[in-house]
C-alpha positions as CSV (number, residue, x, y, z in Angstrom):
1,F,-16.2,24.3,-0.1
2,T,-17.4,21.5,-3.0
3,F,-13.5,21.0,-4.2
4,G,-12.6,20.6,-0.4
5,I,-15.3,17.9,0.0
6,L,-14.5,16.0,-3.3
7,Q,-10.5,16.1,-2.2
8,A,-11.6,14.6,0.9
9,A,-13.3,11.7,-0.6
10,F,-10.5,11.5,-3.3
11,W,-8.1,11.2,-0.3
12,M,-10.2,8.9,1.8
13,N,-10.2,6.3,-1.3
14,A,-6.7,6.6,-1.7
15,Q,-5.6,6.0,1.9
16,N,-7.7,2.8,2.0
17,M,-6.5,1.5,-1.2
18,A,-3.1,2.2,-0.1
19,Q,-3.9,0.2,3.1
20,A,-5.8,-2.7,1.4
21,A,-2.3,-3.0,-0.8
22,A,0.0,-2.6,1.9
23,S,-2.2,-5.1,4.1
24,S,-2.1,-7.5,1.1
25,A,1.6,-7.2,0.2
26,Y,2.5,-8.4,3.9
27,S,0.2,-11.2,3.8
28,A,1.7,-12.4,0.7
29,A,5.5,-11.5,2.0
30,K,5.1,-12.8,5.8
31,A,4.3,-16.6,4.3
32,Y,7.0,-18.9,4.6
33,N,9.7,-19.2,2.2
34,A,8.2,-15.8,0.2
35,G,9.9,-13.0,-1.2
36,N,9.8,-9.6,-1.8
37,S,8.2,-10.4,-5.0
38,A,5.1,-12.2,-3.8
39,G,4.3,-8.8,-1.9
40,E,4.9,-6.8,-4.7
41,A,3.0,-8.5,-7.0
42,A,-0.1,-8.7,-4.2
43,A,0.1,-5.0,-4.1
44,S,0.3,-4.3,-7.8
45,R,-2.9,-6.4,-8.0
46,I,-4.9,-4.2,-5.6
47,I,-3.3,-1.0,-6.5
48,A,-4.4,-2.0,-10.1
49,T,-7.7,-1.4,-9.3
50,S,-7.5,2.2,-7.8
51,S,-8.5,4.8,-9.7
52,D,-7.8,7.7,-7.1
53,L,-4.2,6.3,-6.0
54,K,-1.8,7.5,-8.6
55,G,2.0,6.9,-8.7
56,A,1.9,4.3,-6.2
57,S,5.2,2.9,-5.0
58,V,5.9,-0.3,-2.7
59,Q,8.7,-0.8,-0.5
60,I,9.1,-4.2,1.3
61,N,11.7,-4.5,4.1
62,R,11.8,-8.4,4.9
63,G,14.2,-9.8,7.5
64,P,14.8,-13.1,9.2
65,T,11.7,-12.6,11.6
66,S,10.1,-9.6,10.3
67,V,8.2,-8.1,7.3
68,S,7.3,-4.2,6.9
69,V,5.3,-3.1,3.8
70,T,5.1,0.9,2.9
71,V,3.2,1.7,0.2
72,T,3.0,5.4,-1.1
73,G,1.4,7.6,-3.5
74,T,-1.2,10.6,-3.9
75,T,-4.2,10.9,-5.4
76,N,-6.4,12.8,-7.4
77,S,-7.4,16.2,-7.4
78,P,-10.3,18.4,-8.8
79,I,-8.4,21.1,-8.9
80,P,-6.5,21.4,-12.3
81,G,-2.6,21.1,-12.2
82,W,-2.4,20.3,-8.8
83,G,-1.3,16.5,-7.9
84,G,-3.0,16.0,-5.2
85,P,-2.3,15.3,-1.2
86,G,-0.1,12.2,-0.5
87,V,-1.0,9.0,0.9
88,K,1.0,6.7,2.8
89,A,0.5,3.2,4.4
90,T,2.5,1.0,6.5
91,V,1.9,-2.6,7.8
92,S,4.3,-4.4,9.9
93,G,4.3,-7.9,11.5
94,P,6.2,-11.4,12.0
95,T,7.0,-13.6,9.2
96,E,6.2,-17.0,9.3
97,R,9.2,-19.3,9.7
98,W,9.9,-22.7,11.1
99,V,11.3,-22.7,14.7
100,S,12.5,-26.3,15.9
101,P,11.2,-27.6,18.9
């Protein structure tokens, strides 16, 4: 029972960090004339502060009118030898762009 509570806490924290990293990456990558590297750097700063989000990867798909960011990883586990459950967070939305009147 105790391991289940600990695992749930680890997972919730890792999921929140993945969501924060995806949101931060989206905010940076959607900016006018920004690129994927701006989003990756923003996500990396958030991921570096998390002790529960392990093996995180960031995937950014930027088109002319939209950006989608997905952060995946795993979480800690109180059970030795088990990598913990996976986490995934995706944020999508429009890019900032100049539109002629």
